[in-house]
N, CA, C and O atoms as a Tripos MOL2 file, in Angstrom:
@<TRIPOS>MOLECULE
protein
  312   311    78     0     0
PROTEIN
NO_CHARGES

@<TRIPOS>ATOM
      1 N          -2.8410   13.5370   -2.2370 N.3       1 MET1
      2 CA         -2.0670   12.4190   -1.7340 C.3       1 MET1
      3 C          -2.9660   11.1960   -1.6420 C.2       1 MET1
      4 O          -4.0340   11.2520   -1.0330 O.2       1 MET1
      5 N          -2.5420   10.0980   -2.2410 N.am      2 ARG2
      6 CA         -3.3330    8.8750   -2.1970 C.3       2 ARG2
      7 C          -3.1580    8.1820   -0.8510 C.2       2 ARG2
      8 O          -2.0810    8.2080   -0.2550 O.2       2 ARG2
      9 N          -4.2370    7.5650   -0.3880 N.am      3 GLN3
     10 CA         -4.2060    6.8390    0.8690 C.3       3 GLN3
     11 C          -3.4130    5.5410    0.7010 C.2       3 GLN3
     12 O          -3.5420    4.8480   -0.3080 O.2       3 GLN3
     13 N          -2.6030    5.2290    1.6890 N.am      4 ARG4
     14 CA         -1.8090    4.0050    1.6830 C.3       4 ARG4
     15 C          -2.4170    3.0310    2.6830 C.2       4 ARG4
     16 O          -2.6340    3.3730    3.8460 O.2       4 ARG4
     17 N          -2.6910    1.8100    2.2180 N.am      5 GLU5
     18 CA         -3.2080    0.7640    3.0850 C.3       5 GLU5
     19 C          -2.1730   -0.3410    3.1820 C.2       5 GLU5
     20 O          -1.6360   -0.7900    2.1700 O.2       5 GLU5
     21 N          -1.8930   -0.7800    4.4100 N.am      6 ARG6
     22 CA         -0.9140   -1.8470    4.6280 C.3       6 ARG6
     23 C          -1.6310   -3.1190    5.0370 C.2       6 ARG6
     24 O          -2.6160   -3.0810    5.7750 O.2       6 ARG6
     25 N          -1.1260   -4.2560    4.5470 N.am      7 TYR7
     26 CA         -1.7150   -5.5640    4.8520 C.3       7 TYR7
     27 C          -0.6530   -6.4630    5.4570 C.2       7 TYR7
     28 O           0.4700   -6.5320    4.9570 O.2       7 TYR7
     29 N          -1.0050   -7.1460    6.5240 N.am      8 SER8
     30 CA         -0.0810   -8.0260    7.2150 C.3       8 SER8
     31 C          -0.6000   -9.4500    7.2070 C.2       8 SER8
     32 O          -1.8080   -9.6790    7.2620 O.2       8 SER8
     33 N           0.3240  -10.4180    7.1380 N.am      9 SER9
     34 CA         -0.0760  -11.8200    7.2390 C.3       9 SER9
     35 C           0.0610  -12.3120    8.6670 C.2       9 SER9
     36 O          -0.4310  -13.3900    8.9990 O.2       9 SER9
     37 N           0.7240  -11.5340    9.5190 N.am     10 GLY10
     38 CA          0.9520  -11.9480   10.9000 C.3      10 GLY10
     39 C           2.2440  -12.7250   11.0780 C.2      10 GLY10
     40 O           2.5390  -13.1750   12.1850 O.2      10 GLY10
     41 N           3.0230  -12.8960   10.0130 N.am     11 ALA11
     42 CA          4.3000  -13.6040   10.1290 C.3      11 ALA11
     43 C           5.2310  -12.8330   11.0550 C.2      11 ALA11
     44 O           5.2200  -11.6020   11.0710 O.2      11 ALA11
     45 N           6.0370  -13.5590   11.8280 N.am     12 LYS12
     46 CA          6.9150  -12.9180   12.8170 C.3      12 LYS12
     47 C           7.8890  -11.9320   12.1900 C.2      12 LYS12
     48 O           8.2890  -10.9650   12.8380 O.2      12 LYS12
     49 N           8.2720  -12.1610   10.9480 N.am     13 TRP13
     50 CA          9.2640  -11.3040   10.2970 C.3      13 TRP13
     51 C           8.7330   -9.9000   10.0530 C.2      13 TRP13
     52 O           9.5130   -8.9490   10.0140 O.2      13 TRP13
     53 N           7.4330   -9.7520    9.8890 N.am     14 GLU14
     54 CA          6.8800   -8.4230    9.6030 C.3      14 GLU14
     55 C           7.1750   -7.4460   10.7370 C.2      14 GLU14
     56 O           7.6140   -6.3230   10.4890 O.2      14 GLU14
     57 N           6.9390   -7.8590   11.9630 N.am     15 SER15
     58 CA          7.1980   -6.9540   13.0800 C.3      15 SER15
     59 C           8.6890   -6.8750   13.4160 C.2      15 SER15
     60 O           9.1740   -5.8230   13.8320 O.2      15 SER15
     61 N           9.4160   -7.9810   13.2380 N.am     16 LEU16
     62 CA         10.8540   -7.9660   13.5300 C.3      16 LEU16
     63 C          11.6260   -7.0860   12.5680 C.2      16 LEU16
     64 O          12.5120   -6.3410   12.9860 O.2      16 LEU16
     65 N          11.3050   -7.1600   11.2920 N.am     17 VAL17
     66 CA         12.0360   -6.4220   10.2740 C.3      17 VAL17
     67 C          11.3640   -5.0890    9.9430 C.2      17 VAL17
     68 O          12.0230   -4.1500    9.4970 O.2      17 VAL17
     69 N          10.0610   -5.0110   10.1620 N.am     18 GLY18
     70 CA          9.3380   -3.7630    9.9440 C.3      18 GLY18
     71 C           8.8430   -3.5600    8.5290 C.2      18 GLY18
     72 O           9.1020   -2.5230    7.9190 O.2      18 GLY18
     73 N           8.1330   -4.5450    8.0010 N.am     19 TYR19
     74 CA          7.5740   -4.3850    6.6630 C.3      19 TYR19
     75 C           6.1460   -4.9000    6.6370 C.2      19 TYR19
     76 O           5.7040   -5.5840    7.5600 O.2      19 TYR19
     77 N           5.4360   -4.5700    5.5830 N.am     20 SER20
     78 CA          4.0760   -5.0480    5.3780 C.3      20 SER20
     79 C           4.0880   -6.0760    4.2540 C.2      20 SER20
     80 O           4.8730   -5.9610    3.3130 O.2      20 SER20
     81 N           3.2250   -7.0780    4.3490 N.am     21 ARG21
     82 CA          3.1340   -8.1170    3.3150 C.3      21 ARG21
     83 C           2.7310   -7.5010    1.9860 C.2      21 ARG21
     84 O           3.2420   -7.8820    0.9330 O.2      21 ARG21
     85 N           1.8090   -6.5450    2.0420 N.am     22 ALA22
     86 CA          1.3670   -5.8580    0.8250 C.3      22 ALA22
     87 C           1.0000   -4.4220    1.1760 C.2      22 ALA22
     88 O           0.6150   -4.1210    2.3060 O.2      22 ALA22
     89 N           1.1270   -3.5490    0.1960 N.am     23 VAL23
     90 CA          0.7590   -2.1460    0.3600 C.3      23 VAL23
     91 C          -0.0820   -1.7470   -0.8370 C.2      23 VAL23
     92 O           0.2970   -1.9930   -1.9820 O.2      23 VAL23
     93 N          -1.2340   -1.1260   -0.5670 N.am     24 LYS24
     94 CA         -2.1120   -0.6440   -1.6320 C.3      24 LYS24
     95 C          -2.0760    0.8750   -1.6330 C.2      24 LYS24
     96 O          -2.2910    1.5220   -0.6080 O.2      24 LYS24
     97 N          -1.7970    1.4320   -2.8160 N.am     25 VAL25
     98 CA         -1.8140    2.8760   -3.0010 C.3      25 VAL25
     99 C          -2.6210    3.1350   -4.2580 C.2      25 VAL25
    100 O          -2.2160    2.7380   -5.3510 O.2      25 VAL25
    101 N          -3.7530    3.7940   -4.1120 N.am     26 GLY26
    102 CA         -4.6170    4.0130   -5.2640 C.3      26 GLY26
    103 C          -5.0840    2.6890   -5.8300 C.2      26 GLY26
    104 O          -5.6200    1.8520   -5.1030 O.2      26 GLY26
    105 N          -4.8820    2.4940   -7.1290 N.am     27 ASP27
    106 CA         -5.2950    1.2610   -7.8020 C.3      27 ASP27
    107 C          -4.1820    0.2320   -7.9000 C.2      27 ASP27
    108 O          -4.3440   -0.7800   -8.5810 O.2      27 ASP27
    109 N          -3.0640    0.4630   -7.2400 N.am     28 ARG28
    110 CA         -1.9360   -0.4650   -7.3100 C.3      28 ARG28
    111 C          -1.7390   -1.1730   -5.9780 C.2      28 ARG28
    112 O          -1.9310   -0.5910   -4.9110 O.2      28 ARG28
    113 N          -1.3510   -2.4430   -6.0640 N.am     29 ILE29
    114 CA         -1.0030   -3.2180   -4.8750 C.3      29 ILE29
    115 C           0.4000   -3.7620   -5.0820 C.2      29 ILE29
    116 O           0.6880   -4.3930   -6.0990 O.2      29 ILE29
    117 N           1.2630   -3.5160   -4.1180 N.am     30 TYR30
    118 CA          2.6340   -4.0000   -4.1520 C.3      30 TYR30
    119 C           2.7510   -5.1140   -3.1150 C.2      30 TYR30
    120 O           2.4670   -4.9010   -1.9370 O.2      30 TYR30
    121 N           3.1680   -6.2980   -3.5540 N.am     31 VAL31
    122 CA          3.2770   -7.4540   -2.6700 C.3      31 VAL31
    123 C           4.7430   -7.8020   -2.4950 C.2      31 VAL31
    124 O           5.4770   -7.9390   -3.4740 O.2      31 VAL31
    125 N           5.1690   -7.9450   -1.2510 N.am     32 THR32
    126 CA          6.5500   -8.3120   -0.9790 C.3      32 THR32
    127 C           6.7570   -9.7970   -1.2300 C.2      32 THR32
    128 O           5.7910  -10.5450   -1.3770 O.2      32 THR32
    129 N           8.0050  -10.2230   -1.2790 N.am     33 GLY33
    130 CA          8.3000  -11.6400   -1.4540 C.3      33 GLY33
    131 C           7.6200  -12.4670   -0.3750 C.2      33 GLY33
    132 O           7.6180  -12.0910    0.7970 O.2      33 GLY33
    133 N           7.0560  -13.5650   -0.7640 N.am     34 THR34
    134 CA          6.3060  -14.4100    0.1570 C.3      34 THR34
    135 C           6.8640  -15.8240    0.0740 C.2      34 THR34
    136 O           7.0330  -16.3660   -1.0180 O.2      34 THR34
    137 N           7.1500  -16.4190    1.2260 N.am     35 THR35
    138 CA          7.7010  -17.7710    1.2520 C.3      35 THR35
    139 C           6.6430  -18.7720    1.6820 C.2      35 THR35
    140 O           5.5400  -18.3990    2.0820 O.2      35 THR35
    141 N           6.9880  -20.0230    1.5960 N.am     36 ALA36
    142 CA          6.0650  -21.1110    1.9440 C.3      36 ALA36
    143 C           6.0680  -21.3350    3.4570 C.2      36 ALA36
    144 O           6.5790  -22.3420    3.9460 O.2      36 ALA36
    145 N           5.4960  -20.3930    4.1760 N.am     37 THR37
    146 CA          5.4290  -20.4660    5.6310 C.3      37 THR37
    147 C           3.9700  -20.5750    6.0420 C.2      37 THR37
    148 O           3.1380  -19.7690    5.6270 O.2      37 THR37
    149 N           3.6630  -21.5780    6.8620 N.am     38 GLY38
    150 CA          2.2870  -21.7940    7.3010 C.3      38 GLY38
    151 C           1.8910  -20.8760    8.4400 C.2      38 GLY38
    152 O           2.7240  -20.1360    8.9650 O.2      38 GLY38
    153 N           0.6220  -20.9200    8.8240 N.am     39 ASP39
    154 CA          0.1030  -20.0930    9.9060 C.3      39 ASP39
    155 C           0.8340  -20.3360   11.2250 C.2      39 ASP39
    156 O           0.8960  -19.4520   12.0800 O.2      39 ASP39
    157 N           1.3860  -21.5410   11.3840 N.am     40 ASP40
    158 CA          2.1000  -21.8870   12.6170 C.3      40 ASP40
    159 C           3.5710  -21.4650   12.5830 C.2      40 ASP40
    160 O           4.3120  -21.7120   13.5340 O.2      40 ASP40
    161 N           3.9930  -20.8260   11.4820 N.am     41 GLY41
    162 CA          5.3640  -20.3710   11.3550 C.3      41 GLY41
    163 C           6.3160  -21.4140   10.8070 C.2      41 GLY41
    164 O           7.4940  -21.1250   10.6020 O.2      41 GLY41
    165 N           5.8320  -22.6140   10.5690 N.am     42 GLU42
    166 CA          6.6600  -23.6860   10.0340 C.3      42 GLU42
    167 C           6.6710  -23.6510    8.5040 C.2      42 GLU42
    168 O           5.7390  -23.1430    7.8800 O.2      42 GLU42
    169 N           7.7300  -24.1930    7.9130 N.am     43 ILE43
    170 CA          7.8540  -24.2510    6.4590 C.3      43 ILE43
    171 C           6.8860  -25.2950    5.9140 C.2      43 ILE43
    172 O           6.8040  -26.4090    6.4300 O.2      43 ILE43
    173 N           6.1570  -24.9230    4.8660 N.am     44 VAL44
    174 CA          5.1950  -25.8140    4.2100 C.3      44 VAL44
    175 C           5.8910  -26.5110    3.0420 C.2      44 VAL44
    176 O           6.6540  -25.8780    2.3130 O.2      44 VAL44
    177 N           5.6410  -27.7860    2.8600 N.am     45 GLY45
    178 CA          6.1360  -28.5140    1.6920 C.3      45 GLY45
    179 C           7.6300  -28.6950    1.6400 C.2      45 GLY45
    180 O           8.2320  -28.5230    0.5800 O.2      45 GLY45
    181 N           8.2550  -29.0410    2.7670 N.am     46 VAL46
    182 CA          9.7010  -29.2550    2.7960 C.3      46 VAL46
    183 C          10.0780  -30.3140    1.7530 C.2      46 VAL46
    184 O           9.4410  -31.3640    1.6700 O.2      46 VAL46
    185 N          11.0990  -30.0370    0.9720 N.am     47 ASP47
    186 CA         11.5790  -30.9280   -0.0980 C.3      47 ASP47
    187 C          10.5560  -31.1460   -1.2040 C.2      47 ASP47
    188 O          10.6400  -32.1380   -1.9280 O.2      47 ASP47
    189 N           9.5920  -30.2410   -1.3510 N.am     48 ASP48
    190 CA          8.5580  -30.3710   -2.3750 C.3      48 ASP48
    191 C           8.3720  -29.0230   -3.0660 C.2      48 ASP48
    192 O           7.5790  -28.1890   -2.6290 O.2      48 ASP48
    193 N           9.1220  -28.8260   -4.1620 N.am     49 GLY49
    194 CA          9.0610  -27.5610   -4.8910 C.3      49 GLY49
    195 C           7.6680  -27.2220   -5.3840 C.2      49 GLY49
    196 O           7.2860  -26.0530   -5.4220 O.2      49 GLY49
    197 N           6.8980  -28.2510   -5.7640 N.am     50 TYR50
    198 CA          5.5230  -28.0230   -6.2360 C.3      50 TYR50
    199 C           4.6730  -27.4030   -5.1250 C.2      50 TYR50
    200 O           3.9080  -26.4710   -5.3760 O.2      50 TYR50
    201 N           4.8020  -27.9100   -3.9150 N.am     51 ALA51
    202 CA          4.0160  -27.3860   -2.7870 C.3      51 ALA51
    203 C           4.4210  -25.9550   -2.4350 C.2      51 ALA51
    204 O           3.6300  -25.2050   -1.8620 O.2      51 ALA51
    205 N           5.6390  -25.5840   -2.7750 N.am     52 GLN52
    206 CA          6.1170  -24.2400   -2.4600 C.3      52 GLN52
    207 C           6.0640  -23.3020   -3.6700 C.2      52 GLN52
    208 O           6.6740  -22.2330   -3.6390 O.2      52 GLN52
    209 N           5.3380  -23.6850   -4.7460 N.am     53 THR53
    210 CA          5.2700  -22.9100   -5.9750 C.3      53 THR53
    211 C           4.7990  -21.4790   -5.7200 C.2      53 THR53
    212 O           4.0320  -21.2260   -4.7910 O.2      53 THR53
    213 N           5.2680  -20.5380   -6.5620 N.am     54 ALA54
    214 CA          4.9830  -19.0820   -6.5470 C.3      54 ALA54
    215 C           5.6030  -18.3930   -5.3600 C.2      54 ALA54
    216 O           5.0450  -17.4230   -4.8470 O.2      54 ALA54
    217 N           6.7690  -18.8820   -4.9010 N.am     55 THR55
    218 CA          7.4850  -18.2760   -3.7870 C.3      55 THR55
    219 C           8.9040  -17.9190   -4.2240 C.2      55 THR55
    220 O           9.4390  -18.5440   -5.1390 O.2      55 THR55
    221 N           9.5140  -16.9360   -3.5920 N.am     56 THR56
    222 CA         10.8920  -16.5440   -3.8670 C.3      56 THR56
    223 C          11.6150  -16.3830   -2.5440 C.2      56 THR56
    224 O          11.1050  -15.7320   -1.6320 O.2      56 THR56
    225 N          12.7830  -16.9620   -2.4310 N.am     57 MET57
    226 CA         13.6040  -16.7440   -1.2450 C.3      57 MET57
    227 C          15.0160  -16.4850   -1.7240 C.2      57 MET57
    228 O          15.5870  -17.2660   -2.4840 O.2      57 MET57
    229 N          15.5620  -15.3890   -1.2720 N.am     58 VAL58
    230 CA         16.8860  -14.9870   -1.6920 C.3      58 VAL58
    231 C          17.7250  -14.7190   -0.4420 C.2      58 VAL58
    232 O          17.2710  -14.0710    0.5010 O.2      58 VAL58
    233 N          18.9210  -15.2170   -0.4540 N.am     59 GLU59
    234 CA         19.8540  -14.8960    0.6190 C.3      59 GLU59
    235 C          21.0240  -14.1580   -0.0140 C.2      59 GLU59
    236 O          21.6530  -14.6540   -0.9490 O.2      59 GLU59
    237 N          21.3040  -12.9900    0.4950 N.am     60 VAL60
    238 CA         22.3850  -12.1810   -0.0470 C.3      60 VAL60
    239 C          23.4200  -11.9930    1.0510 C.2      60 VAL60
    240 O          23.1160  -11.4450    2.1110 O.2      60 VAL60
    241 N          24.6270  -12.4410    0.8020 N.am     61 SER61
    242 CA         25.6790  -12.2860    1.8030 C.3      61 SER61
    243 C          26.4150  -10.9610    1.6430 C.2      61 SER61
    244 O          26.9960  -10.4430    2.5970 O.2      61 SER61
    245 N          26.3850  -10.4240    0.4380 N.am     62 LYS62
    246 CA         27.0320   -9.1310    0.2010 C.3      62 LYS62
    247 C          26.6010   -8.6050   -1.1620 C.2      62 LYS62
    248 O          26.0910   -9.3520   -1.9960 O.2      62 LYS62
    249 N          26.8110   -7.3250   -1.3730 N.am     63 LEU63
    250 CA         26.5680   -6.7390   -2.6790 C.3      63 LEU63
    251 C          27.8160   -6.9060   -3.5340 C.2      63 LEU63
    252 O          28.8380   -7.3950   -3.0530 O.2      63 LEU63
    253 N          27.7400   -6.5080   -4.7810 N.am     64 ILE64
    254 CA         28.8190   -6.7630   -5.7390 C.3      64 ILE64
    255 C          30.1220   -6.0630   -5.3770 C.2      64 ILE64
    256 O          31.2000   -6.5440   -5.7260 O.2      64 ILE64
    257 N          30.0360   -4.9450   -4.6900 N.am     65 ASP65
    258 CA         31.2250   -4.1900   -4.2960 C.3      65 ASP65
    259 C          31.2290   -4.0910   -2.7720 C.2      65 ASP65
    260 O          30.2280   -3.6650   -2.1970 O.2      65 ASP65
    261 N          32.3120   -4.4680   -2.0990 N.am     66 PRO66
    262 CA         32.3380   -4.4630   -0.6350 C.3      66 PRO66
    263 C          32.1480   -3.0880   -0.0030 C.2      66 PRO66
    264 O          31.8910   -3.0000    1.1970 O.2      66 PRO66
    265 N          32.2680   -2.0210   -0.7750 N.am     67 ARG67
    266 CA         32.0410   -0.6750   -0.2450 C.3      67 ARG67
    267 C          30.5580   -0.3300   -0.1780 C.2      67 ARG67
    268 O          30.1820    0.6740    0.4270 O.2      67 ARG67
    269 N          29.7110   -1.1560   -0.7950 N.am     68 MET68
    270 CA         28.2640   -0.9170   -0.8060 C.3      68 MET68
    271 C          27.6210   -1.6230    0.3800 C.2      68 MET68
    272 O          27.9210   -2.7830    0.6640 O.2      68 MET68
    273 N          26.7280   -0.9040    1.0720 N.am     69 PHE69
    274 CA         26.0360   -1.4720    2.2220 C.3      69 PHE69
    275 C          24.5600   -1.7330    1.9800 C.2      69 PHE69
    276 O          23.9920   -2.6430    2.5840 O.2      69 PHE69
    277 N          23.9300   -0.9590    1.1150 N.am     70 ILE70
    278 CA         22.4990   -1.1320    0.8620 C.3      70 ILE70
    279 C          22.2030   -1.0670   -0.6230 C.2      70 ILE70
    280 O          22.9830   -0.5250   -1.4060 O.2      70 ILE70
    281 N          21.0670   -1.6280   -0.9960 N.am     71 GLU71
    282 CA         20.5410   -1.5200   -2.3480 C.3      71 GLU71
    283 C          19.0680   -1.1750   -2.2140 C.2      71 GLU71
    284 O          18.3630   -1.7870   -1.4110 O.2      71 GLU71
    285 N          18.5950   -0.2170   -2.9780 N.am     72 ILE72
    286 CA         17.2160    0.2260   -2.8900 C.3      72 ILE72
    287 C          16.5090   -0.1100   -4.1930 C.2      72 ILE72
    288 O          17.0330    0.1460   -5.2770 O.2      72 ILE72
    289 N          15.3240   -0.6810   -4.0820 N.am     73 GLU73
    290 CA         14.4840   -0.9540   -5.2360 C.3      73 GLU73
    291 C          13.2330   -0.0840   -5.1390 C.2      73 GLU73
    292 O          12.7790    0.2350   -4.0400 O.2      73 GLU73
    293 N          12.6840    0.2940   -6.2770 N.am     74 ALA74
    294 CA         11.4940    1.1350   -6.2670 C.3      74 ALA74
    295 C          10.6170    0.8480   -7.4710 C.2      74 ALA74
    296 O          11.1050    0.4500   -8.5290 O.2      74 ALA74
    297 N           9.3210    1.0520   -7.3010 N.am     75 ASP75
    298 CA          8.3560    1.0340   -8.3890 C.3      75 ASP75
    299 C           7.7560    2.4190   -8.4580 C.2      75 ASP75
    300 O           7.5080    3.0430   -7.4270 O.2      75 ASP75
    301 N           7.5220    2.9010   -9.6520 N.am     76 ALA76
    302 CA          6.9590    4.2440   -9.7810 C.3      76 ALA76
    303 C           5.9520    4.2710  -10.9160 C.2      76 ALA76
    304 O           6.0840    3.5450  -11.9020 O.2      76 ALA76
    305 N           4.9590    5.1070  -10.7640 N.am     77 GLU77
    306 CA          3.9560    5.3130  -11.8040 C.3      77 GLU77
    307 C           3.6680    6.7980  -11.8750 C.2      77 GLU77
    308 O           3.3920    7.4300  -10.8560 O.2      77 GLU77
    309 N           3.7290    7.3570  -13.0710 N.am     78 LEU78
    310 CA          3.4370    8.7900  -13.2430 C.3      78 LEU78
    311 C           2.1100    8.9460  -13.9580 C.2      78 LEU78
    312 O           1.6700   10.0690  -14.2060 O.2      78 LEU78
@<TRIPOS>BOND
     1     1     2 1
     2     2     3 1
     3     3     4 2
     4     3     5 am
     5     5     6 1
     6     6     7 1
     7     7     8 2
     8     7     9 am
     9     9    10 1
    10    10    11 1
    11    11    12 2
    12    11    13 am
    13    13    14 1
    14    14    15 1
    15    15    16 2
    16    15    17 am
    17    17    18 1
    18    18    19 1
    19    19    20 2
    20    19    21 am
    21    21    22 1
    22    22    23 1
    23    23    24 2
    24    23    25 am
    25    25    26 1
    26    26    27 1
    27    27    28 2
    28    27    29 am
    29    29    30 1
    30    30    31 1
    31    31    32 2
    32    31    33 am
    33    33    34 1
    34    34    35 1
    35    35    36 2
    36    35    37 am
    37    37    38 1
    38    38    39 1
    39    39    40 2
    40    39    41 am
    41    41    42 1
    42    42    43 1
    43    43    44 2
    44    43    45 am
    45    45    46 1
    46    46    47 1
    47    47    48 2
    48    47    49 am
    49    49    50 1
    50    50    51 1
    51    51    52 2
    52    51    53 am
    53    53    54 1
    54    54    55 1
    55    55    56 2
    56    55    57 am
    57    57    58 1
    58    58    59 1
    59    59    60 2
    60    59    61 am
    61    61    62 1
    62    62    63 1
    63    63    64 2
    64    63    65 am
    65    65    66 1
    66    66    67 1
    67    67    68 2
    68    67    69 am
    69    69    70 1
    70    70    71 1
    71    71    72 2
    72    71    73 am
    73    73    74 1
    74    74    75 1
    75    75    76 2
    76    75    77 am
    77    77    78 1
    78    78    79 1
    79    79    80 2
    80    79    81 am
    81    81    82 1
    82    82    83 1
    83    83    84 2
    84    83    85 am
    85    85    86 1
    86    86    87 1
    87    87    88 2
    88    87    89 am
    89    89    90 1
    90    90    91 1
    91    91    92 2
    92    91    93 am
    93    93    94 1
    94    94    95 1
    95    95    96 2
    96    95    97 am
    97    97    98 1
    98    98    99 1
    99    99   100 2
   100    99   101 am
   101   101   102 1
   102   102   103 1
   103   103   104 2
   104   103   105 am
   105   105   106 1
   106   106   107 1
   107   107   108 2
   108   107   109 am
   109   109   110 1
   110   110   111 1
   111   111   112 2
   112   111   113 am
   113   113   114 1
   114   114   115 1
   115   115   116 2
   116   115   117 am
   117   117   118 1
   118   118   119 1
   119   119   120 2
   120   119   121 am
   121   121   122 1
   122   122   123 1
   123   123   124 2
   124   123   125 am
   125   125   126 1
   126   126   127 1
   127   127   128 2
   128   127   129 am
   129   129   130 1
   130   130   131 1
   131   131   132 2
   132   131   133 am
   133   133   134 1
   134   134   135 1
   135   135   136 2
   136   135   137 am
   137   137   138 1
   138   138   139 1
   139   139   140 2
   140   139   141 am
   141   141   142 1
   142   142   143 1
   143   143   144 2
   144   143   145 am
   145   145   146 1
   146   146   147 1
   147   147   148 2
   148   147   149 am
   149   149   150 1
   150   150   151 1
   151   151   152 2
   152   151   153 am
   153   153   154 1
   154   154   155 1
   155   155   156 2
   156   155   157 am
   157   157   158 1
   158   158   159 1
   159   159   160 2
   160   159   161 am
   161   161   162 1
   162   162   163 1
   163   163   164 2
   164   163   165 am
   165   165   166 1
   166   166   167 1
   167   167   168 2
   168   167   169 am
   169   169   170 1
   170   170   171 1
   171   171   172 2
   172   171   173 am
   173   173   174 1
   174   174   175 1
   175   175   176 2
   176   175   177 am
   177   177   178 1
   178   178   179 1
   179   179   180 2
   180   179   181 am
   181   181   182 1
   182   182   183 1
   183   183   184 2
   184   183   185 am
   185   185   186 1
   186   186   187 1
   187   187   188 2
   188   187   189 am
   189   189   190 1
   190   190   191 1
   191   191   192 2
   192   191   193 am
   193   193   194 1
   194   194   195 1
   195   195   196 2
   196   195   197 am
   197   197   198 1
   198   198   199 1
   199   199   200 2
   200   199   201 am
   201   201   202 1
   202   202   203 1
   203   203   204 2
   204   203   205 am
   205   205   206 1
   206   206   207 1
   207   207   208 2
   208   207   209 am
   209   209   210 1
   210   210   211 1
   211   211   212 2
   212   211   213 am
   213   213   214 1
   214   214   215 1
   215   215   216 2
   216   215   217 am
   217   217   218 1
   218   218   219 1
   219   219   220 2
   220   219   221 am
   221   221   222 1
   222   222   223 1
   223   223   224 2
   224   223   225 am
   225   225   226 1
   226   226   227 1
   227   227   228 2
   228   227   229 am
   229   229   230 1
   230   230   231 1
   231   231   232 2
   232   231   233 am
   233   233   234 1
   234   234   235 1
   235   235   236 2
   236   235   237 am
   237   237   238 1
   238   238   239 1
   239   239   240 2
   240   239   241 am
   241   241   242 1
   242   242   243 1
   243   243   244 2
   244   243   245 am
   245   245   246 1
   246   246   247 1
   247   247   248 2
   248   247   249 am
   249   249   250 1
   250   250   251 1
   251   251   252 2
   252   251   253 am
   253   253   254 1
   254   254   255 1
   255   255   256 2
   256   255   257 am
   257   257   258 1
   258   258   259 1
   259   259   260 2
   260   259   261 am
   261   261   262 1
   262   262   263 1
   263   263   264 2
   264   263   265 am
   265   265   266 1
   266   266   267 1
   267   267   268 2
   268   267   269 am
   269   269   270 1
   270   270   271 1
   271   271   272 2
   272   271   273 am
   273   273   274 1
   274   274   275 1
   275   275   276 2
   276   275   277 am
   277   277   278 1
   278   278   279 1
   279   279   280 2
   280   279   281 am
   281   281   282 1
   282   282   283 1
   283   283   284 2
   284   283   285 am
   285   285   286 1
   286   286   287 1
   287   287   288 2
   288   287   289 am
   289   289   290 1
   290   290   291 1
   291   291   292 2
   292   291   293 am
   293   293   294 1
   294   294   295 1
   295   295   296 2
   296   295   297 am
   297   297   298 1
   298   298   299 1
   299   299   300 2
   300   299   301 am
   301   301   302 1
   302   302   303 1
   303   303   304 2
   304   303   305 am
   305   305   306 1
   306   306   307 1
   307   307   308 2
   308   307   309 am
   309   309   310 1
   310   310   311 1
   311   311   312 2
@<TRIPOS>SUBSTRUCTURE
     1 MET1         2 RESIDUE 1 A MET
     2 ARG2         6 RESIDUE 1 A ARG
     3 GLN3        10 RESIDUE 1 A GLN
     4 ARG4        14 RESIDUE 1 A ARG
     5 GLU5        18 RESIDUE 1 A GLU
     6 ARG6        22 RESIDUE 1 A ARG
     7 TYR7        26 RESIDUE 1 A TYR
     8 SER8        30 RESIDUE 1 A SER
     9 SER9        34 RESIDUE 1 A SER
    10 GLY10       38 RESIDUE 1 A GLY
    11 ALA11       42 RESIDUE 1 A ALA
    12 LYS12       46 RESIDUE 1 A LYS
    13 TRP13       50 RESIDUE 1 A TRP
    14 GLU14       54 RESIDUE 1 A GLU
    15 SER15       58 RESIDUE 1 A SER
    16 LEU16       62 RESIDUE 1 A LEU
    17 VAL17       66 RESIDUE 1 A VAL
    18 GLY18       70 RESIDUE 1 A GLY
    19 TYR19       74 RESIDUE 1 A TYR
    20 SER20       78 RESIDUE 1 A SER
    21 ARG21       82 RESIDUE 1 A ARG
    22 ALA22       86 RESIDUE 1 A ALA
    23 VAL23       90 RESIDUE 1 A VAL
    24 LYS24       94 RESIDUE 1 A LYS
    25 VAL25       98 RESIDUE 1 A VAL
    26 GLY26      102 RESIDUE 1 A GLY
    27 ASP27      106 RESIDUE 1 A ASP
    28 ARG28      110 RESIDUE 1 A ARG
    29 ILE29      114 RESIDUE 1 A ILE
    30 TYR30      118 RESIDUE 1 A TYR
    31 VAL31      122 RESIDUE 1 A VAL
    32 THR32      126 RESIDUE 1 A THR
    33 GLY33      130 RESIDUE 1 A GLY
    34 THR34      134 RESIDUE 1 A THR
    35 THR35      138 RESIDUE 1 A THR
    36 ALA36      142 RESIDUE 1 A ALA
    37 THR37      146 RESIDUE 1 A THR
    38 GLY38      150 RESIDUE 1 A GLY
    39 ASP39      154 RESIDUE 1 A ASP
    40 ASP40      158 RESIDUE 1 A ASP
    41 GLY41      162 RESIDUE 1 A GLY
    42 GLU42      166 RESIDUE 1 A GLU
    43 ILE43      170 RESIDUE 1 A ILE
    44 VAL44      174 RESIDUE 1 A VAL
    45 GLY45      178 RESIDUE 1 A GLY
    46 VAL46      182 RESIDUE 1 A VAL
    47 ASP47      186 RESIDUE 1 A ASP
    48 ASP48      190 RESIDUE 1 A ASP
    49 GLY49      194 RESIDUE 1 A GLY
    50 TYR50      198 RESIDUE 1 A TYR
    51 ALA51      202 RESIDUE 1 A ALA
    52 GLN52      206 RESIDUE 1 A GLN
    53 THR53      210 RESIDUE 1 A THR
    54 ALA54      214 RESIDUE 1 A ALA
    55 THR55      218 RESIDUE 1 A THR
    56 THR56      222 RESIDUE 1 A THR
    57 MET57      226 RESIDUE 1 A MET
    58 VAL58      230 RESIDUE 1 A VAL
    59 GLU59      234 RESIDUE 1 A GLU
    60 VAL60      238 RESIDUE 1 A VAL
    61 SER61      242 RESIDUE 1 A SER
    62 LYS62      246 RESIDUE 1 A LYS
    63 LEU63      250 RESIDUE 1 A LEU
    64 ILE64      254 RESIDUE 1 A ILE
    65 ASP65      258 RESIDUE 1 A ASP
    66 PRO66      262 RESIDUE 1 A PRO
    67 ARG67      266 RESIDUE 1 A ARG
    68 MET68      270 RESIDUE 1 A MET
    69 PHE69      274 RESIDUE 1 A PHE
    70 ILE70      278 RESIDUE 1 A ILE
    71 GLU71      282 RESIDUE 1 A GLU
    72 ILE72      286 RESIDUE 1 A ILE
    73 GLU73      290 RESIDUE 1 A GLU
    74 ALA74      294 RESIDUE 1 A ALA
    75 ASP75      298 RESIDUE 1 A ASP
    76 ALA76      302 RESIDUE 1 A ALA
    77 GLU77      306 RESIDUE 1 A GLU
    78 LEU78      310 RESIDUE 1 A LEU
């Protein structure tokens, strides 16, 4: 079993939602979506797409079928 290392940025969402900013397993590092949030919790570069480059923010109000409640994504290496 490979050792799993978790990395946190200290953002409030990590403890509220229960996720790690990045996870290292063996020689792979998985990084979660990261937004333009500064150390003080404020948004960096408001109205400036260049300042917020290399970030992704997605808001999902529902999945494609109203009977679906969750969607799971996974990465795998054999």
